[in-house]
Structures are given as C-alpha cells and as structure tokens.
N, C-alpha and C positions, 0 to 999 in steps of 0.2 A: 471473330476480334473486334468486327463493324457493328456489333449488335449491343457494346456497352450505353450503357448511360451514358448523354452527354452533360459534361460537367460533373458527373458524381466524383470526381477523382478531388473539387473541393468542397464536398459536401461535407459541413458536420452537423451534428443535429444533438440537442441533449437527449444523452442516453439513460437508460434506468439501468442502475446496479444490481448484477444479480449474481449468484454464488449460493451460499449459507441461506439467503431471506429468501429464497423462491419457496414456496409451498406449494407443494403436490396435493393431487387430489389424492383419495384414501385408495391406498390399491385393496382390488378385490380377486385379484388373481393373481399368479407370479409371471402367466406370460396373460398377453391380450394383444391384440389387433393393433398390426405396426407394420409400417413400407422403409424399409430401410432406402438411403441415396448411397453410401459409401460401406462397404465391409469387403475389403483386400480391392477393391475396384470397384468405380461408379455404375451404379445400378443402370439396365436400361433406358434408355429415353433420357439419360443424363449427360452431357457434356460440360466441357470446361473452356468458359471465356473469363479467363484471369484477366489482369490489364496489370502490367508494370510488378509484375512478380515471376521468380524464381521456382518454379514447383517442382517436383515428383510423388505422380501418385501411384508409385510402387517403391516406396521408401521403403526397406527391408529393417531398419531401426530406428526407432524405438516404435513398437507397435503395441497397441491395446488388445487387439486379439487377431486373431490369425498369422497371417505372414506377411501384409503391407500395411502402410500407415501413408499417411499424406505429409510432404515435407511441404515447410511455404514460409519463402525468403523474401520480403518486400523490396524490389529495388529502388522505388521512389516513394517519395511521401504521399500518401493517401492510397498507396496500391490494393488491390483487392484480390483475394483471390472468390472467382464467380465461378458459381455450378448453375446451369440452368438446362429447364427440364420442357423436352417436348413432345407432349402435349402437358398441358399445365395437370396440376396433380389435383383434383378434386379435395377440401378439408374438412368437409363434416364427419364427426367421429374423432377427429384426431385436434388435439389441446396443444400437445407439446414440441415441440423440434428437440431434438437432443443428441448430444455429440461429447468425444471424450478431445482433452486437450492435454500438450505436454507442453512444457516451456523451453525444451530441452534445456544444456546446462548453466544457461542464463536466466531464464524465466523474466519474470515480470512485464511482457509484451502486453500490450493494449488494445484491443480490437474489440472495433463495431459490426455489430450484427443484424442484419436488414433481410426482411422477406419482399422480393417483388419490385420493380422498378417505378421509381417514384413515389416511394413510401418514405414519409417521414418519422414513422414510428421506428425508434430501432432498441438496442440493447448492446450492453457493454459488461465484455468478460475481462478476466487480467489468469493470464496463462503462469502455472506455478513449475518451478524450476525441478528437474529430474522426479517426475513425475506424474502420471497421468489424474487428470480431476474430469470428474463427470460432469457434465452442464444441460440442463434442463429448460430450456427457455418457451416461456406461455406463448403460445401462438395468439393471446390477447397484446401481448408485451407488442409484438411485430405488428397490429394493426388487425388482428384478425382478420385477415385477407380469406374470401372464399374459395380461392385455390393458389396453389404455388407453382411457381414457375421461376423463380430465380432467390436463391441464397445468397449474399455477398459476406464474407468476414473480411472488412477493410483497415487498414490502420488507422488508426485514433489516435495518432499522435503529430503527425507531421513531418517524424524525422525517421531515424535510422533505428530499426529495431533488429535484432536476432531471429534465427529459423526458430518457427514450435514446428507442430504435430497435431493435425488433426487423425481423426480414427472412429469407425463403428458410428456413422451420421446415420440418423432417419428422423421417422415421424411417428409420435405414439398419441394414446389415445387417454394415458394415465398419468405420463410427469416422467415416468420411470424407461430408460433404455430397457431392453429384453437380453436378457442374459446370455452371455455366449454360451454354444454347448459346454458343460460343463468341466473345469479345468480338474478340479480335484474331487474324487469323489467321497460323500462322506456321510458313516453309515451309524446309527441309532438302533438298537433292539432293547427296548422296553422289559422285555423278562429276564437277559443274560445280565452278568457282570453286577448284582444287587448287594450292596452294601451300603452300611449306616456313612456319610460323611459327616466329622466331628467337627461342630459350630467353631471350637478353639480354632483352628487353623488357620483363620480368622484375627486373630489379634495382631496385638502392637505394645512397644515399649514407649511407655511415659506419651499416652496418647490425651491431646487434650480434650477438655470436657465436650467443648460442643461435638467436634467432631464423632467421640466416644459415644454420644447420647444419639446420634445424627444415621450412623452406621449399626445401633444396638451390638455395638462392640461386646464382644464375649469374653473376652480375657485382656488383660493390660499390666505388663509386666514391670514391677520396680527392678531395674537392673543395670548392668554399667558395672565399670570398674570400681567407682566409690560406692557403690552400695556391700562391697567386701569388707570395708571395716567401717558401716554404717554405726552409731552406736543410739539405738530408740530412747536411750535417757537423756542424752543430751541433746540431743537431734544433727549431731554433729559428722559431718563424714570425711576419711581423707581422700584426696584425689588424686594420690600417689602419682603416679609418671605422667598420666595426663595433665598435673597441674602441679609440678613441684612438690611433690608429695607433702599438701601442704591440708590443712584440715578447716572444714568452710560448714558454717553452719549452713541447711538446707532449708531453712525459714525464718521467719520473723517473731516465728513462735516464741513464749516465754512462762507459757505452761506447759512444764514437763511432767512427765513424758506423755501427757495427756492431747497436747496441741502440736502436734508434729509433722514436719514433712510425710511421714511416713502415713501418720493419719489422716493428712488430709487427702493424701495419695487415695486409701483406704476408701474414705468417705466421698470422696467423687466416684470411685468406682460402684459404690453405692446405688449413690444418685442415679448412675443411667444403667445399673443394671448388669455391671460387668465383674466379671470375678476376677480380683488381684490375684498377682503372681508375686511374691516377695523374694528378697535374695538372703538367705541366713549364713552370717560369716562364720570362715570355716577355719580361719588361719589361726587361728590361736589369738588374734589381737584385734580391738578396734579402735576408734580415735578416743584419745581422753578428751577432757573437757575444755583444752587450750584452742578456743578459737582462734586460726591461722595459725596454731601452731604448726613445726617442721618437721618434717624428716630429716633434714640435714639443713638446720641451720648455719647461717655464713657465721655468726659469731662463734657458733661452738666451732664449725668445721673451717671456715677460713673461705676462701675468693673460691669461685666455680667458675664450670663454663660458661654456663646460663643461670638467670638468676629472675625470682619471680617480677613482675617490673611495677608492681603495686608497693612500694615498702620494700622491696631487695630484701629483703629478712630468710627469706626458704630458695633455697638452691636445688639445684638438677643432682644432687650426689655425684657431681663431678667435676675432679679436680682441675686447674687450667692446665695442666700441661695432657691432659686426654684421661688421664686414669681413676676409675672409680674410687668415692670413699666406703670405705671397708671398716667393721668394728666397729662402727656407732652404738649408740644406743637404741634398742628396739621399742622403749618406752619416753622417747624426746616427745612425740606425737600419738601414741598409742597408750591404749594399757590392756592387759591380759585378759583375755573373753574364752574360758576355757567351753566345755559343752552346754553346762549348766546356763552361760548367759544366753544362747540360744533358747533354750527350753524358757529360759523366763521370760523372752521377751513374748513365746507361743502362750504363756500361762496371760502374761499381761492382756493380748489382742484378744485372748480367750473370753477372759472377764468384761473389757470392753465390747466386743460385738458380737460373741458367742462362741460355741467350739465349732469346731471344723461340718462337722457334721448336723448342722443349728444354724446353718447361715452365716458363719464367721469365714476367717478365712480359712482358702481350703489348699491353697497351692504355695512349695516353697521351693526355691532352688537352693540345691547345696552346692552354694557361693557362685563364685560368674570366672570362668576362664581361673581355673590353680592353675595347670599346665605352664603357665606367663607370670606365675607370680615371685619366679626368681626378675623379670624384668618387672613388669608394672606396681609391684610393692615388695622392691626388694631393699628397700630400708626394713623390714622386719622380716622377710623369706628371704634371703639373697642365695640360696642354695634350691635346685630344683629338688622336688619331692621324688623319692622312689616309689614303686609299687606296693608295695607292702607297710609305710607310713602313710601311704595318701590311704589305701584299704582302712588302717584301723582308723585314720582319723574320718574318713566317712561313718562307717560303724558309732563310733563314738557319737558324732554329733546327730547324726538320723536315730539310732537309737533316744537319745537324748529329746529328739521333736519326737516320736512316735510315745513314749512315754508324757511326754507335757500333754497332746492329743491326741490318739489313737486315729483320728479321723484325715490329719492332714495327707496331704499325696508331696512326696517328693520327687523332686527332678536331679539328676546325675548323669553323668560327671561336669558335665557342662564346658568342655573343652572347647578350646578357641577353634579348632581348622584341621584340616585334613590332617597333620604331622600325626598329630598327638590323639589320635584315632592310631595309631598304630605305634607310637613310641611313647612310655612317661617322661615327667619334666626333669628328670635326673639327664637321661640321655638326650635329650631337647638341649637342655642348656649349654651343655659338651660337643651337639652335632654330632654324635657319636651313631652313624646310622647303618656302617659297615659289622662294626663291634659293637651292638650296644650293651654294655656289661650288667644293665639293671633290667634290660629286656630278657634275655640269656639268661641271668640267675633267677628270671623263672620261665621257666621253661621254653623261651623263646616264642612266647604266646607275646600278638599285637595286644596294646594296651587294654581297649574297650572289650574285647571277646573274655581277657582274664579278669577285669573289673565285673561284668558281667558273670562270669562263675564264681566270684570270693562271694558276692551278695547273694543269689541263688543257693551257695550252702549256707551260710548264714541263716537263711529262713529255715532251708532244712533241717537247720541243728535247732533257733530258737522258736521257730516258728510265728515269724515277724515278717513278713514284707516291707524291707528299710525302704526300697525302689521301686518308684510307681513307673517312671517315664525315663525312659535313656534320651537323656538330652544331649546332643551335639551342636556347637554352634557352625554355622558354613555358610562360607562369604565365597563367592566365585573366585577364582584367580585369576581369569582371563585376562590379559592387560588395559586397563581404563574403561573396568566394567562396574563392581563392585563401591557403591559410598561416591562414587566420578558422576561429572556432566554425561550428558548424551555423546559428545565427545564427533568423531567425523563418521562416513558414511560404512565405512569398515568397521569401528567399534559400534557402532549401531547393531551391524548386521549379527557381530560374534555375540553384544548382551541376548538379541533371542536366539544363537545356535544355543548359550552354555544353560537357557535352561535344562536341556538335554542331559546335564551330568545331573538332574535329579532323579532320572528314571531310565535313562537308555541305557542299555546292555551292549552296546555299537558303541556309542561315541566315546570318543579320544576327548579328555580334556585338553584345550589349546592355549593351556598355560604351563608353568615350569612341570608341572606335576606329572605330564605324560612322559617328565624322564627321571622323575623320581622314582617313579613306581608305587607301590605294589601292581600288578594287573596292566603293567600298560601304559597306565593314567585312564584307565576309565572307573571314575568314581561312582556311578548307580547310586545316590545317596541313599533314597528310602528302601528299595529295595536289598543295598548291602546293610540297612538296621535291620530291614526286616528278620533277615536270614541270621544273622547275629545273635539277636532275639529269641526266634524259635529254636536256635541250635544250644544257647548258653543259658537263657533266661526266662522262660514262657511266660504267656501272661502280660510282660511288662510292655506302658505304651511309650510311645515313640514322639517325641517332641524334636524343634530346632527353634530355641530362644533369639536368636539371634538370625537373620540374614537378613541381604539388601543384594538388588539386581541396578542400584543407579538409574541415575536420570528419571527422577521422577517427578522434575517442575517438566518433564519432555514428554510428548505420544509416546516414543520411544521408550521410555521407562514405566509408563503406564501399561502397554502391550506387553513388554514381559512380566509384569507384577499381574497381570489378568493371567497369565500362559501360566506362573507361578501358581498362585492361586488353586486355576484348575488343575495342574498337576498331583498339587498338597491333596487336594478331595480324590481324585480317581486314584493315586497310590496308596491312599489308606494312610496318612498322618492322623497323628489325631492332635497333636499341639504345635502351634506355630506364633509367632511376637515378632514381626517388622519390627530391626533396627533401623532408623529411625521414622517417626510419622512422617506423611506427605502434608504439607502444609494442606487448607482445606480448599484450599483453589486450584493445589497443583493437578496435573493429569493423572498422579499416582494415585491421589484421594481416589479419582472417578473409577480407577480400577479396582477399587474395594464396592464402592456402590454398585458397581454391576451385581458384586453378588451379595450385599447386603443391604442396599434400598435402592433399587434401579427404579423405582418410578415416583422417590417422592415419598410415599407411602407406606414405605418398611419392607416393600416388596422383596424377595431373598430366593436366592438360588436356591434349587433344592435339597432335602436330608440326606436323599438317599441315592446313589452312584447307580447309574445304569452303565449297558454298554456303551462305549462310541467311540468311532476311530474314524482315521483319516488315511486318504492315499497319501498324501503329503503332511504329515502334522510339523512339520516345521515350517511350512508353509503357511499353512489355514488350520489351525489348531480346532478341537472339539472337544466340550466337555459337557456329558448328559447325566441331568439329574430328576429323578420326582421328588416334589414336595408332598408331604404328610397333609399339613392343614386341606388344601383342593387334592390333588393329585395329581397337579398340571405337573409338564413335561416342560422341563427348564433344559434351553440349549445355547451356551456361553459357544462363539465363533470367532478366534482371535485370529484376522488376517494379519502375521507377522510380515508379509513384504510390502514391498514399495510402490506396487500397482496392483490395480484393482482385482480381483480374482471368483471365481464363479464357481463353486460350490454344486456339488447334485447329491441331494439331501434323501436319502431314502431310511423312511422310519419301520421296524417291522414290532409286529406285536402290539401296536396301539392303534385304536379306530380315531382316526386326527384330521380335520377338515379345515384349520385353520390354525395361525401363530401372529401373538401381537409383537411388533419389534422395539424392541428397543436400542439405540446405537451410540458409541461414543468415537468421534473420530476427529480427525484434523480440519474438519468444517465447520467445526465450534467444540472450542476446547472448552469453554464457560459451562458445558451442559451434557446430560444425558438427555437426546433429543428421540423422542416418541415418533418412529415412526407409523407410516399408514399400516394397519394390516395385512397378513397375506395369506391367501388362500392355497392351502397343502392337496396336492393328489394322494391319491394313494399308492401311486409307485414312485418312481424319480423327479423330485424337483428341483429344478435349476436356481439358485439366489444367489443376487451379485453383494461381494462383500466390498466396500471402499477398502484404498489400499489402510495399512496401519491403523487398521481399526479394530474394536470390541463390539461386537455384536450380540444381545440375549434375547433369545425367540420363547417365548410363554406359550407354548403348543395345549391347543383345545380341540374338545369334539365339535367345538360348533362352529357355525359361520365366520369369518371376519365380521367384526364392527366398524359400525360406521361410526365419524366423529365427525365432533363439530370442526370448522375450519380453525376456529378460532380458540379452542380449546385450550388452557393451559394446567397444569398440575404442578403442583408443587417442586420444588426446585429441576424443573427443566420445561422445554418448551419442547409445544408440538412443533415439527418444521414440514 
C-alpha cells in the first residue's frame, strides 16, 4: 500500500471514450499470443495494491468465465483498483489491454484506466447494468508504454458509485481477448441434412417499399381483417371490429379499378422484385360503394357502447346495456360477393399483369382468419361456420379461382391460432370444448386434419388440386411476448425460450396452452404441420402468413426474430410473412438483413440447409446453409443469453481456412458491423459471441482477408 502514487487520488485527466468506437486490428487467427492477468485469480507476479477500495478477488457471482471475478466498491472519491506486476512485463508484440466489465444491478459506473505510474494518458469506460461487456483498450491510448508494471481502474466521478465487477483481464496482440474454453459445442456437417430453403420464409405483410427493395423481399402479403371485405372495384374495405365495422377507402385513387390500393401494392412489389400474396374474399360479402358506411349505424340501430370518434356515425354493434345488436341488415355496408366475384378480380388482374404463370399475381389467401368471423365480421357473419359449410365454401371459391387462372397458388384455411387447428368456428363460438357438437358430428376429427382430408378427396375425385399451401397463423401465447414491447428481463427470457414452440417436441408451452391440451401443451408447430400434411394431403406446402414475437424495436426482439428465421429454414417451412414489418431502423429489421443483406450489397444466407447443431440451442443457436451461387458456407449463430458465450465450432466434410464475420449486437444497434476475418483450424475452434448478438460467418477455403482500417461498406461500418 505504501507504493501507491503520491497524489493519485486527485488526478483527473482528459479521457478518451472507448467502447464500440474501438477499432481492432484484423484478426488472422482465432487464438493469438496473450498474457492473462486475472482468470479466477491474479496471475503469478501480480499483486493487489488498491487504495480506498473494498474488493474481493474471488467473488463467486457474477462471473464471466470460470468460477471467480473481482468485485470492486470505491469507498472514497478517486479510489482505485490497482494491480502491480513485478517484474514489469515487456509489451513488444502486444497492442491491447482487454477485460470484461459488469455494472451489477445499477450500472453506469464511470472508470478511468491508466497504465503505469505518472502516466497522463488515460481511457475511460462506463459499466453496463446486468451484463458483461468486453473492453479492449489500445495500449497506444495508454501512452504506448514499453513495459507494464501497473494497471489502475480509478473512480472518475469523485462521488459514490455502486459495486462493479471485472473478469478475464489480460494483454493481447490483436485487440480481442482470447475465448475461454468452449462453453457450448457447435457442430456443422456440410454433407448431412441437405435440403432447399425456400426464400419465401423471409416475407412480410405490407412491407414498405424501401425496406422491401433493400431486402430483396421475396413475398409481401396483402392481409388482415380489412382485406376480408376489400372490394377491388371501389377500393373500399370494411375494417370490421378493428374500426367500428366502417367502410374506408384504401387510397386516394379516383380511377377505378385500375388505380386502386391493391394495384399500387402489386406495382410496388413488381418494382422490388417481390411476389404479391393477396387475400381472396370468401365471406360472401365485400364492402359496398359507401365510403364511411357503417355496419351498425347509430342513426339506424340507436346509441351504442362505443362510437367512432370522427363523426360518430358508426358504432361497435353493442347496445349501451352491453347486449349485442342482432338482426341488422347485412347490406348496410356490404354487397353480395359470391365465388364469381373473386374470379372476376383474378380475371381483372390477369388482364392487367398477366396470368399467374406469366409474371402475374400467383399467390392468394383463401380469406383471412375465418374462424373468428363471428367476432371480427359479425355484422355479416354472426354465426360461426360448421365444418361442412366451410368446406363447401372453400371448394366453391377455390374452384372459381382456379378456373379463372389455373396457375394461381391458394393458401388455406388461414385460421388465426392454436384453438382453431383443433375446432371449427361453430364450436369455438360456443366454447364447446368438452363436447364439441360440430367436431363430433364429423368423426371427432380435429379441424385442420379434416380440412386436409376433404380437399384431398376433392382432388382425387375431380383431378384438380385446390389447396397448394396449408396456412396457419401462429402468435406465441406466452404472456407479454407477441406484438408486445420487450418487457422485463423475465419476459425477454420467455420470448427467447418460446421460439422452441415452433419445433421442439419436448417444449411445454408456457401459456394457457399447457393446460388446454391437447398433448400437454406441446405445440411443435412445423413438425405437426408436416405430419398432418404427410398423413392427410401429401404434397401440400406449409405457410405461416401471420406471426410476431414482439419487441422488434429492441435487441431482444431482433435476437428472437433471427432465431425464428433460422428455425423456419432448418425445419423446412415453405412460406412465412411477418405481421407487421419493423421500421427500417429497428433492430428487428437487422435480423432480416442478417439473412437477406448482411453486407449492404445483397449478401444472403445460403439456400441449401446443411446440418448444424448446438449442445445448448436455447442459449447459443446455430443455423447453417450453403449458397448456390458461390458454394459459400454461411452460419448464423444467435447468442440468446445475457452473457457472452464461447462456442467450440467444428465443421465436417468441408475444407475451411477462414471466415468473414458480420455481427449485430448491443455494441452498435444502428448497423451490422463487419468484423475482422478469423482463421479456422481443421478441428475445434473456440469463438466468442457477445451477449444478445447475431453473428454471421461466411466460411471459405481461403486465408483470412486483410481489410483497410477505414473501409466502409454500404449500410454498415467496419469496427
């Protein structure tokens, strides 16, 4: 203690702000010459000479690696953690001091870093609450000392600061701390599990043009409740229970039907090279020509519990006493639209854009969420349909569509969620779960398998396939997840776990589904769909045209979305469209970019899936594919944990030497950062992945590439 710097506690000098702006040198190998200073304990030759500081050099929690870390609490202003080496360490060949910093539950600690006594060159770092953050300080910023005898982490505020933690401290020659021994094993086999990945899994609903163009969006859906009663002849849709059962004109177009919102949507998609997926009305009604017309007009049906605020003419169809209005005239806001109406729309689009097989509109939903029409469109369909009624309507509308253009691809039944995979609308409206009258009347067969059976029977009899895609909407039911903000730490963790419901036969859903059966809350959505199709209507493709894991404006949602897209490709889904798209600057948009435009120049994840597995997919998920154009092996690794993890990566049946690295993380939420290339050994390779991050490796058989220090690529910055 007698050896500390005279007057040190009062020294404050200009600090260089570090963090994400540090520019490391190109990394030419995964491992490099390093000298540890602290890993569970101080390295030989190092002593603790701290002043005015309560510290524990063997704190058990939190730890970054191993079993211990250093806890630090400044007892007085300008206190410091001081580590001294005897003899001093020659710094030839070393470029950076690295360490991991954890801000405890509070975070925000401001800390000044200095090397050696009486050195005026300093750096400043700020701790982050509840997570470990890697810091790599260039020795040049610490005065480029020839040797290192002292390292100081000093209070930079002159005031009280909460406890923080340090771990895995050392010196390195490339700016990167060496990975610890692999926490999780990652295995890739290029020769196994090969299967095409459909580009349609990267679709959206109503994607804006700029984002669609940037992502080269494969498919864009015109969907939702309003499309159920969209009238292409008038450009008017009824917004149903979403907005007081009111007719609303969808654009400012005056030339009908040529300049409609639907046609503008198609035109946009043609400009961006995107397939259009339209919704074919099937209720038997579409909106009439009365803009602002009401399903439940106050003037006709009297005062109502809730009234449209802009004019107050349209009500919610509920009397002020809470009872629902019944017996209303269905033609108040609508007009009859039999199967011929849908056929006429297809014929119009065929004349305008060409047939489906000749560059025209090819994909059509068989309406939208018909299972809840009795609620969303109760002004025209107040009673939930029975199995056979829905089958007959499906056959009538689908057959008319196929007759108008045999090349169209039809997606159905487009039901809204888990309950209606098993029951029809009639039983659902009555919440008739124990003795479902309609289901029992049809052999007690769950609705979706029954639906597939009926449409296969139609094809067997008539020689025409009406259904091309089995389409089921899926919103995770875990509380606080779907269509929701990031939420608490517990909710964020739940969001990331719940992606397992898409595939995992061991995952019990953490929602009401676990108590509502069947199968004890195990959803395994995509394998279940595949099993149903294989058993009841082989050859049918699989689609999920609405899904949303929430928090797309937060790194938690981006990580979940990246995981979901990887699952879609690995599990063999054929088409998926996110409801609804993130803003271009949202983290969720970067999850899509990692698969569709990771380098700002159209770089894409591979189109042929290959085998990839993680020893802990719930923490460190991996997805692998090979790209047809250049045969590059692309790996997406998603760290779902709130702490950094090290993956021990092994790649079989491929000669690999290096990988280009692209990363999206909390270090910079505004862009995908091009990291230095890494070298890959023939065996296992330990690679560090920051907490809550998405990393893409583009693996090649060549050596690592050197990049100029200030090279900028479109839409991303090299860090």
